DOZA-173661 format. One line per 4 residues: number of its first residue (from 1); for each residue x, y, z of C-alpha. Coordinates in Angstrom, 3 decimals, always signed. Example, Ala and Ser with C-alpha at 12.3 -4.5 7.8 and 13.67 -1.06 7.14 Angstrom:
BEGIN
1) +12.300:-4.500:+7.800 ~ +13.670:-1.060:+7.140 .
! end
This chain:
BEGIN
1) +0.000:+0.000:+0.000 ~ +2.876:+2.352:+0.824 ~ +4.389:+1.942:-2.652 ~ +1.021:+2.366:-4.379 .
5) +0.480:+5.618:-2.487 ~ +3.967:+6.835:-3.424 ~ +3.388:+5.977:-7.091 ~ +0.085:+7.847:-7.033 .
9) +1.471:+11.054:-5.549 ~ +4.728:+11.108:-7.521 ~ +3.494:+10.005:-10.943 ~ -0.225:+9.679:-11.608 .
13) -1.415:+12.469:-9.318 ~ +1.350:+14.801:-10.490 ~ +0.783:+14.190:-14.215 ~ -3.008:+14.406:-14.152 .
17) -3.211:+17.647:-12.215 ~ -0.395:+19.274:-14.147 ~ -2.347:+18.706:-17.338 ~ -5.243:+20.558:-15.731 .
21) -2.916:+23.356:-14.593 ~ -1.573:+23.648:-18.146 ~ -5.079:+24.000:-19.567 ~ -5.950:+26.658:-16.997 .
25) -2.788:+28.556:-17.867 ~ -3.946:+28.730:-21.486 ~ -7.612:+29.586:-21.004 ~ -7.734:+31.815:-17.912 .
29) -7.547:+35.572:-18.352 ~ -4.612:+37.125:-16.511 ~ -4.277:+40.555:-14.972 ~ -1.538:+42.744:-16.389 .
33) +0.542:+44.630:-13.824 ~ +0.892:+48.376:-14.097 ~ +4.220:+50.032:-14.839 ~ +4.553:+51.104:-11.201 .
37) +3.687:+48.076:-9.101 ~ +2.252:+48.720:-5.638 ~ +3.837:+46.443:-3.053 ~ +2.867:+45.462:+0.472 .
41) +5.347:+43.622:+2.690 ~ +4.054:+41.452:+5.515 ~ +6.515:+40.549:+8.267 ~ +5.365:+38.278:+11.079 .
45) +7.798:+39.075:+13.882 ~ +7.669:+36.502:+16.659 ~ +11.410:+36.409:+17.340 ~ +11.827:+40.102:+18.075 .
49) +15.594:+39.810:+18.404 ~ +15.700:+39.526:+14.601 ~ +14.224:+42.997:+14.031 ~ +17.543:+44.572:+12.981 .
53) +18.235:+41.758:+10.530 ~ +14.908:+42.288:+8.805 ~ +15.313:+46.052:+8.741 ~ +18.674:+45.593:+7.022 .
57) +17.205:+43.321:+4.348 ~ +14.061:+45.394:+3.815 ~ +16.200:+48.431:+3.029 ~ +17.246:+46.589:-0.133 .
61) +13.799:+47.237:-1.628 ~ +14.599:+50.202:-3.928 ~ +11.112:+51.733:-4.097 ~ +8.356:+52.794:-1.715 .
65) +6.223:+50.058:-0.184 ~ +3.790:+49.587:+2.678 ~ +5.188:+47.531:+5.542 ~ +2.867:+45.628:+7.876 .
69) +4.377:+43.958:+10.925 ~ +2.208:+41.470:+12.811 ~ +3.152:+40.907:+16.432 ~ +1.583:+38.188:+18.629 .
73) -0.134:+39.674:+21.640 ~ +2.077:+37.645:+24.007 ~ +5.164:+39.692:+23.020 ~ +3.646:+43.084:+22.166 .
77) +5.193:+44.788:+25.196 ~ +8.698:+43.554:+24.374 ~ +9.235:+45.055:+20.928 ~ +10.776:+48.445:+20.210 .
81) +8.807:+49.795:+17.245 ~ +10.924:+52.927:+16.904 ~ +13.569:+51.012:+14.930 ~ +11.064:+50.340:+12.158 .
85) +9.555:+53.827:+12.211 ~ +12.996:+55.381:+11.872 ~ +13.687:+53.395:+8.707 ~ +10.303:+53.099:+6.974 .
89) +7.759:+55.862:+6.394 ~ +4.767:+53.602:+5.838 ~ +4.893:+50.947:+8.548 ~ +1.879:+49.684:+10.446 .
93) +1.939:+47.335:+13.434 ~ -0.857:+44.813:+13.878 ~ -1.256:+43.041:+17.217 ~ -2.672:+39.596:+16.531 .
97) -3.764:+36.539:+18.442 ~ -1.010:+34.012:+19.050 ~ -2.547:+31.513:+16.646 ~ -1.363:+29.712:+13.543 .
101) +2.230:+30.935:+13.784 ~ +3.195:+33.032:+10.737 ~ +0.190:+31.764:+8.747 ~ -2.192:+33.077:+11.392 .
105) -0.330:+36.377:+11.312 ~ -0.665:+36.444:+7.528 ~ -4.439:+36.155:+7.779 ~ -4.476:+38.939:+10.365 .
109) -2.595:+41.042:+7.800 ~ -4.957:+40.070:+4.948 ~ -7.997:+41.138:+6.938 ~ -6.433:+44.525:+7.664 .
113) -5.757:+45.521:+4.061 ~ -7.642:+45.950:+0.813 ~ -6.052:+43.528:-1.664 ~ -7.146:+45.748:-4.547 .
117) -4.729:+48.428:-3.283 ~ -1.714:+46.265:-4.149 ~ -0.233:+44.418:-7.100 ~ +2.293:+42.263:-5.242 .
121) +2.747:+41.067:-1.661 ~ +5.970:+39.869:-0.043 ~ +5.456:+37.433:+2.840 ~ +8.264:+37.136:+5.425 .
125) +8.579:+35.844:+8.971 ~ +11.203:+35.363:+11.674 ~ +11.648:+31.664:+11.063 ~ +13.789:+29.475:+13.305 .
129) +14.106:+25.680:+13.440 ~ +16.460:+23.198:+14.978 ~ +19.319:+21.961:+12.806 ~ +18.186:+18.324:+12.660 .
133) +14.779:+19.339:+11.325 ~ +16.354:+21.677:+8.780 ~ +18.703:+18.959:+7.557 ~ +15.842:+16.514:+7.026 .
137) +13.572:+18.937:+5.176 ~ +16.000:+21.026:+3.171 ~ +17.910:+18.047:+1.781 ~ +14.745:+17.092:-0.117 .
141) +15.108:+20.088:-2.422 ~ +16.990:+19.202:-5.612 ~ +18.888:+22.527:-5.686 ~ +20.330:+22.342:-2.196 .
145) +23.608:+20.691:-3.203 ~ +24.352:+23.664:-5.453 ~ +23.516:+26.202:-2.756 ~ +26.221:+28.387:-1.225 .
149) +24.556:+27.917:+2.183 ~ +26.171:+24.751:+3.539 ~ +25.984:+25.213:+7.306 ~ +22.794:+23.657:+8.663 .
153) +21.987:+25.795:+11.679 ~ +18.882:+27.383:+13.176 ~ +19.074:+30.396:+10.859 ~ +19.540:+28.643:+7.532 .
157) +15.963:+28.651:+6.228 ~ +15.454:+32.315:+7.056 ~ +18.789:+33.601:+5.762 ~ +18.591:+31.541:+2.600 .
161) +15.124:+32.908:+1.807 ~ +15.984:+36.500:+2.651 ~ +19.106:+36.372:+0.509 ~ +17.104:+35.039:-2.440 .
165) +14.052:+37.291:-2.082 ~ +15.506:+40.656:-0.959 ~ +19.259:+40.132:-0.845 ~ +20.020:+43.210:-2.963 .
169) +18.362:+46.003:-4.925 ~ +19.096:+44.137:-8.160 ~ +17.440:+40.995:-6.804 ~ +14.256:+42.893:-5.999 .
173) +14.178:+44.726:-9.338 ~ +14.683:+41.454:-11.204 ~ +11.788:+39.874:-9.313 ~ +9.429:+42.746:-10.116 .
177) +10.438:+42.455:-13.777 ~ +9.538:+38.750:-13.705 ~ +6.096:+39.573:-12.315 ~ +5.442:+41.878:-15.250 .
181) +5.461:+38.767:-17.383 ~ +1.804:+37.922:-17.154 ~ +2.247:+34.206:-16.440 ~ +4.200:+34.621:-13.168 .
185) +2.034:+34.527:-10.048 ~ +4.443:+33.560:-7.266 ~ +8.210:+33.658:-6.779 ~ +10.290:+32.010:-4.067 .
189) +13.595:+30.307:-3.357 ~ +14.032:+27.326:-5.696 ~ +15.954:+25.436:-2.999 ~ +12.690:+25.198:-1.068 .
193) +10.271:+24.500:-3.945 ~ +8.669:+21.124:-3.206 ~ +5.618:+19.151:-4.336 ~ +3.182:+16.392:-3.383 .
197) +5.779:+13.949:-2.126 ~ +6.750:+16.232:+0.737 ~ +3.564:+16.198:+2.795 ~ +2.437:+13.701:+5.397 .
201) -1.095:+12.421:+5.991 ~ -2.135:+15.171:+8.413 ~ -0.807:+17.915:+6.147 ~ -2.630:+16.456:+3.138 .
205) -5.833:+16.154:+5.154 ~ -5.850:+19.862:+5.996 ~ -4.622:+20.752:+2.520 ~ -7.543:+18.934:+0.883 .
209) -10.080:+20.598:+3.180 ~ -8.710:+24.025:+2.288 ~ -8.740:+23.200:-1.419 ~ -12.350:+22.024:-1.245 .
213) -13.486:+25.138:+0.619 ~ -11.622:+27.501:-1.726 ~ -12.314:+25.505:-4.922 ~ -8.657:+24.737:-5.654 .
217) -7.066:+21.862:-7.566 ~ -5.614:+19.571:-4.845 ~ -2.066:+19.200:-6.150 ~ +0.646:+20.448:-3.809 .
221) +3.248:+23.045:-4.835 ~ +4.886:+24.997:-2.041 ~ +7.970:+26.803:-0.814 ~ +9.141:+25.183:+2.418 .
225) +9.579:+27.975:+4.927 ~ +6.604:+29.911:+3.471 ~ +8.373:+33.069:+2.341 ~ +7.586:+34.354:-1.134 .
229) +6.402:+37.139:-3.435 ~ +2.834:+36.692:-4.730 ~ +0.252:+38.597:-6.784 ~ -2.178:+40.190:-4.337 .
233) -5.378:+39.488:-6.258 ~ -4.708:+35.727:-6.174 ~ -5.226:+35.715:-2.387 ~ -8.863:+36.792:-2.422 .
237) -10.418:+33.335:-2.059 ~ -8.268:+32.573:+0.995 ~ -9.215:+35.877:+2.613 ~ -12.912:+35.261:+1.943 .
241) -12.879:+31.808:+3.521 ~ -10.453:+31.984:+6.469 ~ -9.361:+34.197:+9.337 ~ -6.869:+33.925:+12.193 .
245) -9.665:+32.700:+14.466 ~ -9.736:+29.436:+12.467 ~ -6.317:+28.431:+13.849 ~ -5.334:+26.847:+17.150 .
249) -3.085:+28.593:+19.648 ~ +0.566:+28.642:+18.592 ~ +3.324:+26.931:+20.516 ~ +7.072:+26.638:+20.184 .
253) +6.668:+23.080:+18.886 ~ +7.681:+22.258:+15.319 ~ +5.196:+19.380:+15.215 ~ +3.620:+19.043:+11.785 .
257) -0.030:+18.404:+11.061 ~ -1.971:+21.527:+12.126 ~ -4.111:+23.770:+9.925 ~ -1.187:+26.129:+9.346 .
261) +0.879:+23.272:+7.900 ~ -1.918:+22.532:+5.450 ~ -1.902:+26.202:+4.469 ~ +1.849:+26.224:+3.941 .
265) +1.219:+23.796:+1.094 ~ -1.711:+25.725:-0.394 ~ -0.202:+28.946:-1.731 ~ +1.447:+27.487:-4.830 .
269) -1.691:+25.486:-5.592 ~ -3.742:+28.667:-5.229 ~ -1.559:+30.343:-7.843 ~ -1.551:+27.480:-10.347 .
273) -5.309:+26.930:-10.033 ~ -5.787:+30.503:-11.271 ~ -3.632:+29.903:-14.336 ~ -0.334:+31.416:-13.190 .
277) +3.159:+29.955:-12.804 ~ +5.060:+29.309:-9.595 ~ +8.722:+30.170:-10.140 ~ +11.757:+29.306:-8.055 .
281) +14.797:+31.559:-8.466 .
! end
């Protein structure tokens, strides 16, 4: 049974749904981005000691953008917001329930903005994991062996993503240029781009429920670590169907199998269901 399931998810399931994605890419009408793209950046800051690191990276964005920082209520009294206000003119802090980790924070952000005000959204969070977990997960990505990041420590996932997504002004400009190609809907770090094989039973169970509720094709494409650039209008069905109150209380555990882990595997599927490409860079 184990081998039949593996065959299904790696071959039959993958081929069948990718044919459907290909058809949708051809037939669905796509929104063309304006010359001056309006960008919102969402940062879920649980590990407040990383504030300076994020400020440093965010300063690589060479144009104006709106910055939203979600802060779990349990740490709201510990953060010094002046550092952000000194560096960014349009920064807004949102105090959210301590639910759903960064995914819960993302839904808090979504319900505090008008998606029609933006063309592109950058999702970031202060990710940390233990080295053993990182080694197990990251080694699944086919590009890892070519990566310049070889030390598997607690900061690897975060630093690797930040370097790829906002590591320099050129990096950011190149990404925006890619989005102006009408077929690109989501961009992330190719080292972390995974598919159906990399989800356990509990993750698939939540993933399928989300897909059914939001009318998505249930074929998994996702960036492990859940940091990416994405077209804002593609997020409307998620915003309409979910809120932070749908998640359980967060903990420091890295245990897989909660609603947020199902959502981590939904974003790429959301993009491809609407006829756009998911691109790893």
